[in-house]
C-alpha positions in Angstrom: -5.3 61.8 14.2 -7.0 62.2 17.7 -4.9 61.9 21.1 -5.7 58.6 23.2 -6.1 59.3 26.6 -4.2 58.1 29.6 -6.5 55.5 31.0 -7.2 54.3 27.2 -3.5 53.7 26.4 -2.5 52.3 29.6 -5.7 49.8 29.7 -5.0 49.0 25.8 -1.1 48.4 26.3 -0.4 46.1 29.1 2.9 45.1 27.1 5.3 46.9 25.1 5.8 50.7 24.5 2.8 53.2 23.7 4.2 56.6 23.0 3.1 59.9 21.9 5.6 62.5 21.8 5.3 65.8 21.0 8.2 68.4 22.0 9.6 71.4 20.0 13.7 71.6 20.1 15.1 74.9 18.2 13.7 74.3 14.6 12.4 71.1 15.3 8.7 70.0 15.9 8.5 66.4 16.9 5.2 64.7 16.7 5.7 60.8 16.9 3.4 58.1 18.1 5.2 54.7 18.4 3.6 51.4 19.3 6.0 48.7 19.8 6.2 45.2 20.9 7.7 43.2 23.5 11.0 41.4 21.6 10.8 43.2 18.4 14.0 45.0 17.0 12.8 48.4 16.0 15.2 50.4 13.7 14.4 54.3 13.4 16.0 55.4 10.5 15.8 59.1 8.9 17.6 61.8 7.5 20.0 64.1 10.0 17.7 66.7 11.7 14.8 64.3 11.6 14.3 64.1 15.4 15.8 60.6 15.9 18.1 61.2 19.0 15.3 63.6 20.3 12.6 60.7 20.3 15.2 58.5 22.2 16.0 61.3 24.8 12.5 61.8 25.4 11.9 58.2 25.9 14.3 57.9 28.3 13.1 61.2 30.3 16.2 63.4 29.3 14.4 65.6 27.5 10.7 66.8 28.9 7.6 66.4 26.7 5.7 69.2 25.5 2.6 67.0 25.6 1.8 63.4 25.1 2.8 60.4 27.2 5.0 57.7 27.6 3.6 54.0 28.5 5.8 51.0 29.4 4.0 47.8 30.2 1.5 49.4 30.9 3.1 51.7 33.3 2.9 55.4 33.1 6.4 57.0 32.7 5.4 60.6 31.6 1.8 62.1 30.9 1.7 66.0 30.4 -1.9 66.2 30.8 -2.0 64.1 34.1 1.1 65.9 35.5 3.2 62.5 35.7 6.7 62.0 35.2 8.8 59.5 36.5 12.8 60.8 36.3 14.8 59.2 34.2 17.3 57.5 36.7 13.9 55.8 37.9 12.4 54.3 34.5 13.2 50.9 33.6 15.0 52.2 30.4 18.6 51.3 29.3 20.6 53.9 26.7 23.6 53.4 24.9 24.4 56.6 23.4 26.4 57.1 20.0 30.0 57.8 21.8 29.0 55.4 24.9 29.8 58.1 27.3 31.7 55.6 29.5 33.3 57.5 32.3 37.2 57.8 31.8 38.1 57.6 35.3 36.3 54.3 36.2 37.3 51.0 35.2 35.1 48.7 32.7 33.8 46.9 35.7 32.9 50.1 37.6 31.3 51.5 34.4 29.0 48.5 34.1 28.0 48.7 37.9 27.4 52.1 37.6 23.9 51.8 36.6 22.9 49.5 39.2 24.6 51.8 42.2 22.6 54.5 40.9 19.7 52.6 41.8 20.5 51.4 45.3 22.4 48.5 44.6 25.2 47.9 47.6 28.6 47.9 45.8 29.6 44.6 46.1 26.7 43.0 44.9 26.7 45.7 41.9 30.3 44.9 40.9 29.3 40.9 41.3 26.5 41.3 38.8 28.8 43.6 36.6 31.5 41.3 36.4 28.8 38.8 35.3 28.0 40.8 32.5 31.5 41.6 31.4 31.8 37.7 31.0 28.9 37.4 29.2 30.3 40.2 26.5 33.4 38.2 26.5 35.2 40.9 28.3 36.0 39.3 31.4 40.2 40.0 31.1 38.9 43.5 30.8 37.2 44.5 33.9 40.3 46.8 35.4 40.7 48.4 32.3 39.7 52.1 31.7 38.1 53.1 28.4 41.1 54.6 26.8 42.4 50.9 27.1 39.7 49.7 25.0 39.3 49.3 21.3 36.3 50.6 20.0 34.2 47.2 19.8 35.4 46.7 23.4 34.1 50.1 24.6 30.8 49.5 22.5 30.1 46.3 24.5 30.8 47.8 28.2 28.0 50.6 27.0 25.3 47.7 26.1 26.4 45.9 29.3 25.9 48.8 31.4 22.7 49.1 29.9 21.8 45.6 30.3 22.6 45.4 33.6 19.8 47.4 35.2 17.7 44.7 33.6 15.4 47.4 31.3 12.3 46.9 29.8 12.9 49.2 27.2 16.8 49.7 25.4 17.5 52.6 23.1 20.6 52.4 21.0 21.4 55.4 19.5 23.5 54.9 16.4 25.8 52.4 18.5 28.1 51.4 15.8 29.0 54.4 14.3 32.0 55.3 16.1 33.4 52.1 14.8 35.8 51.7 11.9 34.2 49.8 8.9 36.3 46.7 9.4 35.3 46.7 13.3 31.5 47.4 12.7 31.1 44.2 10.9 32.2 41.9 13.9 30.6 44.3 16.2 27.5 44.1 14.1 27.3 40.2 14.5 28.0 40.5 18.3 25.3 43.0 18.8 22.7 40.9 17.0 23.6 37.8 19.3 23.0 40.2 22.6 19.7 41.6 21.2 18.5 38.5 20.5 19.0 37.7 23.8 17.2 40.8 25.3 13.2 40.0 26.1 12.3 43.9 26.3 11.6 46.5 23.7 14.6 47.4 21.2 14.4 50.5 19.7 17.8 51.0 17.6 18.8 54.6 15.9 20.9 54.3 13.0 21.2 55.8 9.6 23.0 52.5 8.0 20.5 50.6 6.2 22.5 47.6 6.4 22.7 48.2 10.1 18.9 48.4 9.8 18.3 45.4 7.9 20.6 43.2 9.6 19.5 44.3 13.0 15.9 45.2 12.8 12.4 43.0 12.4 10.7 46.7 11.8 11.9 49.6 10.6 10.6 53.3 11.4 11.3 56.2 9.0 11.0 59.5 10.5 11.3 62.8 8.5 10.8 66.3 9.9 9.8 64.9 13.1 6.9 62.7 11.6 6.6 59.3 11.1 6.3 58.8 6.8 6.3 55.0 6.7 6.6 51.9 9.3 6.8 48.2 8.3 9.3 45.5 7.5 12.1 45.7 5.1 10.1 43.9 2.3 7.4 45.9 2.7 9.3 49.6 2.6 11.8 48.5 -0.2 8.4 47.3 -2.3 6.4 50.9 -1.6 8.8 53.5 -0.4 6.6 56.9 0.3 9.3 59.5 0.2 12.3 60.3 -1.9 14.5 59.7 1.1 13.2 56.2 1.7 13.6 55.3 -2.1 17.2 56.6 -1.9 17.6 54.4 1.4 16.5 51.1 -0.4 18.2 52.3 -3.8 15.1 52.5 -6.0 13.9 55.1 -8.2 10.5 57.0 -6.9 8.5 59.5 -8.9 4.9 61.1 -7.5 2.3 61.8 -10.2 -1.1 61.4 -11.3 -2.2 57.9 -12.9 -4.6 58.5 -16.2 -5.5 55.0 -17.9 -2.3 53.4 -19.5 0.1 56.2 -18.5 1.4 58.4 -15.3 1.8 62.1 -15.7 4.6 63.1 -13.5 5.0 66.0 -11.3 7.7 67.2 -13.5 5.8 67.5 -16.5 6.7 64.2 -18.4 5.0 61.0 -18.4 5.5 57.2 -18.0 3.8 54.3 -19.9 2.3 52.0 -17.4 -0.3 49.3 -18.3 -3.4 49.9 -16.0 -2.1 52.6 -14.0 -5.6 53.5 -12.9 -6.8 56.7 -11.9 -5.6 59.3 -9.1 -2.5 60.7 -7.4 0.2 57.6 -7.3 3.8 56.9 -6.4 5.4 55.2 -9.3 9.1 52.8 -8.7 11.7 51.7 -11.3 14.6 49.5 -10.1 17.9 50.6 -11.3 18.6 47.4 -12.9 15.3 47.8 -15.0 16.7 50.8 -16.4 18.7 50.2 -20.0 21.2 52.8 -21.3 22.2 53.4 -25.0 24.7 55.8 -26.5 22.2 56.0 -29.6 18.3 56.3 -29.8 17.4 52.5 -29.5 15.4 50.9 -32.7 12.0 49.3 -32.4 11.8 50.0 -28.3 8.7 50.1 -27.0 7.7 51.7 -23.8 9.2 54.5 -21.9 12.5 56.0 -23.8 13.8 59.5 -23.6 17.4 61.1 -23.8 19.5 62.0 -21.1 23.1 63.4 -19.8 25.2 60.8 -17.4 26.2 62.9 -14.4 27.6 60.6 -12.0 28.7 57.0 -11.6 29.1 55.0 -8.1 30.6 51.6 -8.0 28.5 49.4 -5.2 29.9 46.1 -5.1 29.8 44.5 -8.6 27.6 46.8 -10.1 27.6 50.5 -11.3 25.0 53.3 -10.3 24.9 55.7 -13.1 23.1 58.7 -12.4 21.2 60.5 -15.4 20.1 63.6 -15.4 17.1 64.8 -17.9 13.7 65.2 -18.3 13.2 62.1 -15.9 15.9 61.9 -13.9 17.2 58.3 -13.1 19.5 56.0 -11.6 20.1 53.0 -13.6 22.6 49.9 -12.2 24.8 48.3 -14.7 28.0 46.0 -14.8 31.3 48.0 -14.9 31.7 45.9 -18.3 28.5 47.8 -19.5 30.1 50.9 -18.4 33.3 50.3 -20.5 31.4 49.2 -23.5 29.3 52.7 -23.7 32.3 54.7 -22.6 30.4 56.4 -19.7 33.5 57.2 -17.8 33.5 60.1 -20.1 29.9 61.3 -19.5 27.9 62.8 -22.2 24.2 62.1 -23.6 22.5 58.6 -23.1 19.2 57.1 -23.9 17.3 55.8 -21.4 14.8 52.7 -22.1 12.1 51.0 -19.4 9.9 48.5 -20.1 6.3 49.5 -19.2 6.1 46.2 -17.3 8.9 47.0 -15.1 7.2 50.2 -13.5 5.3 49.3 -10.5 2.4 52.0 -9.5 0.7 52.5 -6.4 -1.5 54.9 -4.5 0.3 58.0 -2.7 
């Protein structure tokens, strides 16, 4: 895609964030375009090394762009070609880091006041505003506490208060719940959702947790190898994933192949029967709950049937995900009772059956 010029970007984006971020860090070659509206909560997902944190650092001004621009509310924060670069401390950007980065020698109150002080706010006024933010976060009684005396959830709220106290137009959160234990994470996620809903600016959240993304975000942006591979709502991405990583994230089976009439020839050399598959290069999705397993070849079954070998079983809630290897590796989702009845705990050979009507096909 051709790069938009600085004037064009600034004229078109009067509210929200428009960024074209290109930079290299080690083996990572980051080339990302983002256009985010005010009031949106956007979750940035991707495997380790995809460039998520690097992108946040670039937007905050902590990493210098190799090329591109960052425009927020029509104001140019950085443009390499024009030689414009607003330093991090002067950008209307708040950041909550994964490990919070609270100053250990400062109280919770002074940690929150720090951002205000660095922007020139007088000490008395900065502490007054900081105290107000701690009250909003339900931490008024911990104002004098140092980070070592705070729980994980309390430290997260102090970090969020520090980021919001400077009244940013862009809020960046780098896996803000990752440092919490599972029990605390549920409560803090609920609180974070409430605080984010009251923030009027652009909110960009980095996470590797699909539940966190679904709970907090309106829009998902998936990053792989430094590139955006898919953007959309949870429903849109779940219905039509465009990479193996995304398919695993939303819990479905994804295959690539070429459609020919009523079947799809998979890249692996096998095929799946699909009514009205069409023609051309396509993706194929099969939900795990549509995958039936048998110990013997089923009689009179129409559609897709093939042998496989049980490779792994994972209990997720009230269902068991069974990973089956073979000509078409696939995941089936069945009940614990079915696992017991079939004797799947011992592994071994099984037969896989998928109705042709349960297969979804769409252009690649």
